[in-house]
C-alpha positions as CSV (number, residue, x, y, z in Angstrom):
1,V,102.2,104.3,94.2
2,C,104.6,102.3,96.5
3,V,106.4,99.7,94.4
4,L,106.3,97.2,97.7
5,C,102.3,97.4,99.2
6,R,101.3,98.8,95.8
7,R,99.2,101.4,97.5
8,A,98.9,104.9,96.4
9,E,97.6,105.7,100.3
10,A,98.4,104.0,103.0
11,D,97.9,104.5,106.9
12,P,101.3,106.5,108.1
13,D,101.0,105.1,110.8
14,I,101.4,101.5,109.7
15,C,103.3,102.4,106.8
16,G,105.6,105.3,107.5
17,E,105.9,108.0,105.1
18,K,106.2,107.3,101.3
19,R,109.9,108.0,100.3
20,E,111.0,108.4,96.3
21,R,114.3,108.1,94.7
22,F,115.8,106.8,91.7
23,G,112.3,106.6,90.1
24,L,111.2,104.5,92.9
25,S,108.4,105.2,95.7
26,A,108.0,103.1,98.8
27,H,106.7,103.2,102.4
28,V,109.3,103.3,104.9
29,F,108.1,100.2,107.0
30,C,107.6,98.7,103.5
31,L,111.0,98.6,103.3
32,F,111.8,97.3,106.5
33,F,109.8,94.4,106.8
34,A,109.9,93.1,103.7
35,N,112.0,89.7,103.8
36,H,115.4,89.5,102.5
37,L,115.7,93.2,101.8
38,F,118.7,94.4,103.9
39,Q,120.0,98.4,104.3
40,Q,123.1,99.0,103.9
41,R,125.5,100.6,106.9
42,N,125.8,104.1,104.7
43,K,121.6,105.6,104.3
44,K,122.3,107.6,102.2
45,V,123.1,105.4,99.5
46,G,119.7,104.0,97.2
47,L,116.7,104.6,99.0
48,L,117.5,104.6,102.5
49,G,120.2,102.6,102.6
50,F,118.6,100.0,100.5
51,L,119.7,99.4,96.9
52,P,117.6,99.9,94.0
53,K,118.9,96.7,92.8
54,D,117.9,94.5,95.5
55,I,114.4,96.4,96.1
56,Q,113.9,95.4,92.0
57,R,114.7,92.1,93.3
58,K,111.9,91.9,95.6
59,I,109.4,93.5,93.6
60,D,109.7,90.7,90.8
61,W,109.7,88.3,93.7
62,A,106.9,89.5,95.2
63,A,104.8,89.6,92.0
64,Q,105.0,85.8,92.4
65,K,103.2,85.8,95.9
66,R,99.5,86.3,96.9
67,C,98.5,88.0,99.9
68,C,96.7,85.9,102.6
69,V,94.4,88.3,103.5
70,C,93.2,90.4,100.4
71,G,94.5,87.5,97.7
72,E,96.3,90.3,95.3
73,S,99.6,89.5,93.8
74,G,103.0,91.4,95.2
75,A,103.0,90.5,98.8
76,A,106.4,91.3,99.6
77,I,106.2,90.1,103.7
78,T,106.3,86.1,104.6
79,C,106.0,85.2,107.9
80,C,109.2,84.7,109.7
81,E,108.2,81.6,111.2
82,E,110.3,78.6,109.7
83,D,108.8,76.6,106.6
84,C,105.8,79.0,106.9
85,D,105.1,80.6,103.3
86,Q,102.2,82.8,104.3
87,S,102.4,86.2,102.6
88,F,101.0,89.6,103.1
89,H,101.3,93.6,102.4
90,L,101.8,95.5,105.2
91,P,98.4,97.5,104.9
92,C,96.6,93.7,105.1
93,A,98.2,92.6,107.9
94,K,96.3,94.5,110.6
95,E,92.7,93.5,109.2
96,G,94.2,90.1,108.7
97,G,95.2,89.2,111.9
98,C,98.9,89.0,111.4
99,I,101.4,90.6,113.8
100,T,104.4,93.1,112.8
101,Q,107.1,94.1,115.0
102,Y,107.7,97.5,114.6
103,I,111.2,97.2,116.7
104,P,114.7,95.7,114.8
105,P,114.8,93.4,113.2
106,Y,110.9,93.9,112.2
107,R,109.1,90.7,112.1
108,S,106.3,89.8,110.9
109,F,104.2,86.8,111.7
110,C,101.1,85.5,109.7
111,P,97.8,84.8,111.8
112,E,98.5,80.9,112.6
113,H,101.9,81.9,113.7
114,R,101.4,85.0,115.7
115,P,103.0,85.3,119.4
116,E,100.3,85.6,122.1
117,Q,100.4,86.9,125.3
118,A,99.5,85.5,128.5
119,V,96.6,87.9,130.3
120,E,96.6,87.3,133.6
């Protein structure tokens, strides 16, 4: 089970591969999208460069956040809009109308603040 999205099975196109080290198991993109979880320059330390103590701190923080899509606790991703506290799990993002940008800086938006493109 991924310690961030709490899913044993998740779409690898959305969450990425699951990686395990130091007794922690997490999807690659769950790590990248988790707010305030920073990757070290040396990708060989921790889990893909994310320190175990930082991951555990994020797990503890997320345990207090409910997903705006499924209502379950453990939502590690928060909308990047300033002063918005909507949180969600990465596997819930698509079905909930959230937007996740799979390019650095890996930003996420709740349905209310998601960017929209004008179609001509």
